[in-house]
C-alpha distance (Angstrom), angle and dihedral (degrees) to the residues before:
residue distance angle dihedral
M1 . . .
N2 3.75 . .
S3 3.80 114.2 .
K4 3.81 90.0 -141.9
Y5 3.80 88.6 62.7
Y6 3.80 91.2 57.4
K7 3.80 91.2 46.9
Y8 3.79 92.0 56.7
R9 3.80 92.7 41.1
W10 3.79 91.0 57.2
M11 3.80 90.7 46.4
W12 3.81 89.0 54.0
I13 3.80 91.9 48.7
L14 3.81 90.2 51.2
F15 3.80 99.0 42.4
A16 3.83 101.5 38.6
P17 3.84 94.1 75.1
V18 3.80 90.4 45.3
I19 3.80 91.3 51.4
L20 3.81 90.8 46.7
V21 3.82 91.6 51.9
V22 3.81 92.7 47.2
V23 3.81 93.6 48.3
G24 3.82 90.7 46.1
L25 3.80 90.8 51.6
V26 3.81 91.0 48.4
V27 3.83 91.3 51.6
M28 3.80 91.8 46.0
T29 3.82 92.7 48.1
L30 3.81 94.2 47.2
W31 3.81 92.0 46.4
N32 3.80 93.7 48.1
W33 3.79 91.0 46.3
L34 3.82 98.8 46.3
I35 3.81 112.2 23.9
P36 3.84 98.9 55.1
A37 3.81 91.2 45.6
I38 3.81 97.5 44.7
F39 3.82 104.4 31.8
N40 3.81 101.7 16.5
G41 3.82 86.6 -118.6
P42 3.80 129.1 155.4
M43 3.77 127.0 -83.3
I44 3.81 115.5 -115.0
T45 3.80 136.0 -143.6
F46 3.79 127.5 -124.1
W47 3.81 91.4 -99.3
Q48 3.79 91.7 51.1
A49 3.80 88.7 51.5
L50 3.81 89.7 53.9
G51 3.81 87.8 49.4
I52 3.81 90.2 53.5
L53 3.81 89.2 50.6
L54 3.79 91.3 50.8
L55 3.80 92.2 46.8
S56 3.81 91.9 49.9
K57 3.81 89.3 49.2
I58 3.79 91.0 52.8
L59 3.82 94.4 45.8
T60 3.79 100.2 41.6
G61 3.76 102.0 28.6
G62 3.83 93.2 -129.0
P63 3.82 119.8 -179.6
G64 3.77 112.4 -2.5
G65 3.80 98.7 28.5
G66 3.77 128.9 -100.9
G67 3.77 129.1 115.2
S68 3.80 95.3 81.8
R69 3.77 125.3 90.3
H70 3.81 92.1 -165.5
K71 3.76 123.6 99.5
R72 3.78 113.7 -105.1
Y73 3.80 114.1 -125.3
S74 3.77 121.0 -146.3
S75 3.79 94.0 -144.1
R76 3.76 141.7 14.1
S77 3.81 90.9 -110.7
D78 3.83 90.4 57.4
W79 3.80 89.1 52.2
R80 3.81 92.2 47.9
K81 3.81 90.9 49.4
H82 3.80 90.3 50.8
M83 3.81 91.6 49.4
Q84 3.81 92.6 48.2
D85 3.83 91.5 47.5
H86 3.81 89.1 55.5
G87 3.80 95.8 47.0
H88 3.80 98.6 -102.6
H89 3.78 122.5 135.4
S90 3.74 128.4 -160.6
H91 3.79 120.2 -116.2
Y92 3.79 92.4 -109.4
D93 3.82 98.4 44.0
C94 3.79 105.4 61.7
G95 3.79 95.3 143.1
P96 3.79 129.6 -114.4
I97 3.78 120.3 -32.1
A98 3.79 117.2 -134.9
A99 3.80 115.9 -128.9
E100 3.83 92.3 -125.0
D101 3.81 90.0 57.1
V102 3.79 92.5 59.8
T103 3.79 119.3 87.5
V104 3.76 119.6 -171.7
A105 3.76 120.6 -152.3
P106 3.78 113.6 -129.0
T107 3.77 116.5 -104.0
E108 3.76 123.1 -120.1
Q109 3.81 90.2 -103.3
E110 3.82 91.5 54.2
N111 3.81 90.3 48.6
N112 3.80 90.3 52.9
D113 3.84 91.3 48.6
E114 3.82 92.0 51.5
T115 3.81 93.3 52.1
K116 3.81 93.7 53.7
């Protein structure tokens, strides 16, 4: 294998725990700074902060995917095709409007002419 691959793999192994600790400390600090002051909530520990990170990852599917039961589409046109195949229309593509379906409110001038 390529020696550059191993170099980056070892960097990832070394820096991933550091990044996890830093992000956990940031979550813990922000929580302990904001939540007790705003909502009179409890302060949390570092391990609880990591638990919140894990829970948010599970619920929202953050980096690395997951969390969503919906198929991911590679392009907007694939998504549009899927929506059209299932009878959904976008908010800006409602189809043609027949002339008899359109009602026009009278203008102020027309209202004045009718009252005379």
